[in-house]
VOGU-267955 format. One record per residue (C-alpha): y, z, x; residue number from 1. Coordinates in nm, 2 decimals. Example, Ala and Ser with C-alpha at 12.3 -4.5 7.8 and 13.67 -1.06 7.14 Angstrom:
% residues 2
[[-0.45,0.78,1.23],1]
[[-0.11,0.71,1.37],2]
END
This chain:
% residues 251
[[1.56,1.61,0.65],1]
[[1.65,1.24,0.86],2]
[[1.58,0.89,0.81],3]
[[1.31,0.71,0.86],4]
[[1.39,0.28,0.90],5]
[[1.02,0.13,0.78],6]
[[0.97,-0.25,0.99],7]
[[0.73,-0.45,0.81],8]
[[0.47,-0.71,1.00],9]
[[0.44,-1.07,0.98],10]
[[0.43,-1.25,0.66],11]
[[0.52,-0.94,0.45],12]
[[0.88,-0.78,0.30],13]
[[0.97,-0.41,0.29],14]
[[0.74,-0.35,-0.01],15]
[[0.47,-0.36,0.25],16]
[[0.55,0.01,0.22],17]
[[0.51,0.12,-0.13],18]
[[0.28,0.31,-0.11],19]
[[0.31,0.43,0.28],20]
[[0.64,0.58,0.19],21]
[[0.60,0.82,-0.06],22]
[[0.46,1.14,0.14],23]
[[0.72,1.07,0.35],24]
[[1.00,1.09,0.05],25]
[[0.79,1.38,-0.08],26]
[[0.89,1.58,0.24],27]
[[1.24,1.53,0.21],28]
[[1.28,1.19,0.41],29]
[[1.55,0.89,0.31],30]
[[1.29,0.57,0.37],31]
[[1.46,0.26,0.41],32]
[[1.21,-0.04,0.43],33]
[[1.46,-0.35,0.49],34]
[[1.30,-0.68,0.44],35]
[[1.42,-0.86,0.80],36]
[[1.59,-1.17,0.81],37]
[[1.44,-1.45,0.57],38]
[[1.20,-1.26,0.48],39]
[[1.37,-1.19,0.09],40]
[[1.27,-1.42,-0.21],41]
[[1.51,-1.65,-0.12],42]
[[1.51,-1.62,0.26],43]
[[1.40,-1.86,0.51],44]
[[1.26,-1.76,0.87],45]
[[1.27,-2.10,0.99],46]
[[1.38,-2.11,1.36],47]
[[1.37,-1.76,1.35],48]
[[1.31,-1.57,1.64],49]
[[1.16,-1.19,1.71],50]
[[1.52,-1.16,1.90],51]
[[1.68,-1.22,1.56],52]
[[1.47,-0.95,1.41],53]
[[1.53,-0.66,1.65],54]
[[1.88,-0.77,1.60],55]
[[1.84,-0.72,1.23],56]
[[1.71,-0.37,1.27],57]
[[1.90,-0.21,1.59],58]
[[2.27,-0.33,1.40],59]
[[2.12,-0.15,1.02],60]
[[2.09,0.13,1.25],61]
[[2.39,0.13,1.40],62]
[[2.54,0.15,1.04],63]
[[2.37,0.47,0.95],64]
[[2.56,0.83,1.03],65]
[[2.30,0.99,1.21],66]
[[1.98,0.84,1.49],67]
[[1.73,0.76,1.28],68]
[[1.35,0.77,1.30],69]
[[1.21,0.44,1.38],70]
[[0.83,0.36,1.22],71]
[[0.71,0.00,1.27],72]
[[0.37,-0.18,1.11],73]
[[0.18,-0.44,1.31],74]
[[0.47,-0.70,1.41],75]
[[0.71,-0.47,1.29],76]
[[0.58,-0.20,1.50],77]
[[0.69,-0.49,1.81],78]
[[1.00,-0.54,1.66],79]
[[1.09,-0.10,1.72],80]
[[1.00,-0.14,2.05],81]
[[1.24,-0.44,2.08],82]
[[1.54,-0.22,1.93],83]
[[1.45,0.08,2.09],84]
[[1.66,0.09,2.39],85]
[[1.97,0.00,2.20],86]
[[1.94,0.20,1.89],87]
[[1.97,0.59,1.97],88]
[[1.61,0.68,1.76],89]
[[1.51,1.01,1.73],90]
[[1.16,0.91,1.76],91]
[[0.93,0.62,1.69],92]
[[0.58,0.59,1.52],93]
[[0.40,0.29,1.58],94]
[[0.08,0.18,1.36],95]
[[-0.09,-0.11,1.48],96]
[[0.18,-0.24,1.68],97]
[[0.19,-0.57,1.81],98]
[[0.19,-0.53,2.20],99]
[[0.52,-0.63,2.41],100]
[[0.55,-0.89,2.69],101]
[[0.35,-0.89,2.96],102]
[[0.04,-0.67,2.74],103]
[[-0.32,-0.90,2.74],104]
[[-0.51,-0.91,2.44],105]
[[-0.84,-0.72,2.50],106]
[[-1.06,-0.89,2.29],107]
[[-1.24,-1.20,2.20],108]
[[-1.08,-1.22,1.85],109]
[[-0.70,-1.19,2.03],110]
[[-0.74,-1.50,2.21],111]
[[-0.94,-1.70,1.93],112]
[[-0.59,-1.60,1.73],113]
[[-0.37,-1.68,2.00],114]
[[-0.52,-2.02,2.11],115]
[[-0.56,-2.10,1.73],116]
[[-0.19,-2.10,1.69],117]
[[-0.13,-2.43,1.90],118]
[[-0.37,-2.60,1.63],119]
[[-0.10,-2.48,1.31],120]
[[0.24,-2.69,1.27],121]
[[0.50,-2.68,1.26],122]
[[0.52,-2.59,1.66],123]
[[0.81,-2.41,1.68],124]
[[1.10,-2.46,1.43],125]
[[0.94,-2.40,1.14],126]
[[0.71,-2.15,0.89],127]
[[0.37,-2.10,0.93],128]
[[0.19,-1.99,0.59],129]
[[-0.03,-1.66,0.57],130]
[[-0.43,-1.78,0.63],131]
[[-0.57,-1.56,0.28],132]
[[-0.89,-1.54,0.43],133]
[[-0.78,-1.40,0.79],134]
[[-0.61,-1.14,0.58],135]
[[-0.83,-1.03,0.40],136]
[[-1.15,-1.04,0.62],137]
[[-0.93,-0.87,0.92],138]
[[-0.57,-0.72,0.83],139]
[[-0.72,-0.56,0.47],140]
[[-1.13,-0.55,0.51],141]
[[-1.04,-0.19,0.39],142]
[[-0.85,-0.20,0.14],143]
[[-0.92,-0.13,-0.22],144]
[[-0.95,-0.48,-0.39],145]
[[-0.68,-0.43,-0.67],146]
[[-0.44,-0.34,-0.39],147]
[[-0.53,-0.59,-0.13],148]
[[-0.51,-0.87,-0.43],149]
[[-0.18,-0.81,-0.50],150]
[[-0.10,-0.79,-0.12],151]
[[-0.27,-1.16,-0.15],152]
[[-0.05,-1.24,-0.41],153]
[[0.32,-1.14,-0.24],154]
[[0.23,-1.27,0.12],155]
[[0.54,-1.48,0.23],156]
[[0.57,-1.79,0.50],157]
[[0.68,-1.67,0.92],158]
[[0.81,-1.76,1.14],159]
[[0.64,-2.02,1.33],160]
[[0.85,-1.96,1.63],161]
[[0.82,-1.57,1.61],162]
[[0.46,-1.55,1.63],163]
[[0.41,-1.77,1.89],164]
[[0.68,-1.55,2.11],165]
[[0.43,-1.27,1.96],166]
[[0.07,-1.44,2.07],167]
[[0.15,-1.64,2.35],168]
[[0.42,-1.42,2.52],169]
[[0.28,-1.61,2.81],170]
[[0.41,-1.89,2.78],171]
[[0.79,-1.77,2.71],172]
[[1.00,-1.86,3.03],173]
[[1.27,-1.59,2.85],174]
[[1.05,-1.31,2.79],175]
[[1.20,-1.25,2.49],176]
[[0.95,-0.95,2.35],177]
[[1.04,-0.80,2.72],178]
[[1.10,-0.42,2.64],179]
[[1.25,-0.32,2.99],180]
[[1.06,-0.14,3.26],181]
[[0.95,0.23,3.20],182]
[[0.91,0.45,2.90],183]
[[1.14,0.39,2.60],184]
[[1.39,0.67,2.55],185]
[[1.25,0.86,2.27],186]
[[0.97,1.05,2.17],187]
[[0.66,0.81,2.05],188]
[[0.37,0.81,1.87],189]
[[0.13,0.48,1.83],190]
[[-0.17,0.50,1.58],191]
[[-0.46,0.21,1.59],192]
[[-0.78,0.20,1.37],193]
[[-1.12,0.24,1.54],194]
[[-1.20,-0.09,1.39],195]
[[-0.89,-0.28,1.41],196]
[[-0.96,-0.64,1.55],197]
[[-0.56,-0.76,1.56],198]
[[-0.46,-0.51,1.75],199]
[[-0.77,-0.34,1.89],200]
[[-0.81,0.00,2.08],201]
[[-0.77,-0.07,2.40],202]
[[-0.45,-0.33,2.32],203]
[[-0.32,-0.09,2.16],204]
[[-0.35,0.16,2.44],205]
[[-0.21,-0.03,2.69],206]
[[0.09,-0.08,2.47],207]
[[0.13,0.33,2.45],208]
[[0.08,0.35,2.86],209]
[[0.35,0.05,2.89],210]
[[0.61,0.25,2.63],211]
[[0.51,0.62,2.73],212]
[[0.34,0.69,2.40],213]
[[0.10,0.92,2.26],214]
[[-0.17,0.75,2.13],215]
[[-0.41,0.82,1.82],216]
[[-0.74,0.69,1.72],217]
[[-0.86,0.66,1.37],218]
[[-1.24,0.65,1.28],219]
[[-1.37,0.42,1.09],220]
[[-0.95,0.28,1.01],221]
[[-0.87,-0.04,1.04],222]
[[-0.54,-0.30,1.03],223]
[[-0.39,-0.17,0.74],224]
[[-0.31,0.13,0.83],225]
[[-0.03,0.21,0.53],226]
[[-0.22,0.12,0.24],227]
[[-0.60,0.11,0.34],228]
[[-0.85,0.35,0.23],229]
[[-0.73,0.70,0.50],230]
[[-0.37,0.54,0.50],231]
[[-0.31,0.93,0.37],232]
[[-0.43,1.11,0.66],233]
[[-0.21,0.81,0.86],234]
[[0.12,0.94,0.69],235]
[[0.00,1.35,0.76],236]
[[-0.04,1.24,1.10],237]
[[0.28,1.06,1.13],238]
[[0.48,1.31,0.94],239]
[[0.32,1.62,1.11],240]
[[0.39,1.48,1.47],241]
[[0.73,1.42,1.39],242]
[[0.79,1.74,1.23],243]
[[0.63,1.95,1.53],244]
[[0.61,1.79,1.85],245]
[[0.90,1.53,1.78],246]
[[1.09,1.78,1.66],247]
[[1.26,1.58,1.42],248]
[[1.31,1.77,1.13],249]
[[1.48,2.06,1.33],250]
[[1.73,1.81,1.53],251]
END
């Protein structure tokens, strides 16, 4: 079976996939869940850009003996999109992905979050601490309490620069999070929960349309598709799509 490289979201590290990776490994997949630059125990994210994250993912994939599958959650989904044209990937699965440059948010919550970024110091070169209240009530709202508390305890700072490149793309003259024009060069699937307020259904649908991805909505699910109640079905949908529609297992 091929290798799947799982890319985590903001304020996290490779540990975010500790639960979600199990069904893949049970089916014979090799799973890599690296820490993005600066996200390890002794690392620093200060000053890092989304470009640094995408380059790191592309470099890891270049060292593999065969093309992998890219799988990304939230901000990690945008990292995958940014690396997609530099990686000869078999397929790509995006779980509640952050949208690329040019995709406008579709909800009041997204607008408020983007505005709130301006009120957080440091503006560009430093690190932003995770907001446990926001994570608890928006990202982890359907995650079992025991698992949620463990996640909250492991969150770490995120690059202020990267956060602003994602949330305030219209202020970025360098178009850092652009993924180019036209569909991405591999079969792609985007999955979103219908209760997600971080990246709502309408926003993820725009992202899927932009990159030429298939699109799937999970009823009753929120943002933490990799561990909240119902995550097993998300994993099964991803695996079934990879092994049938994308025909990765037979490649």
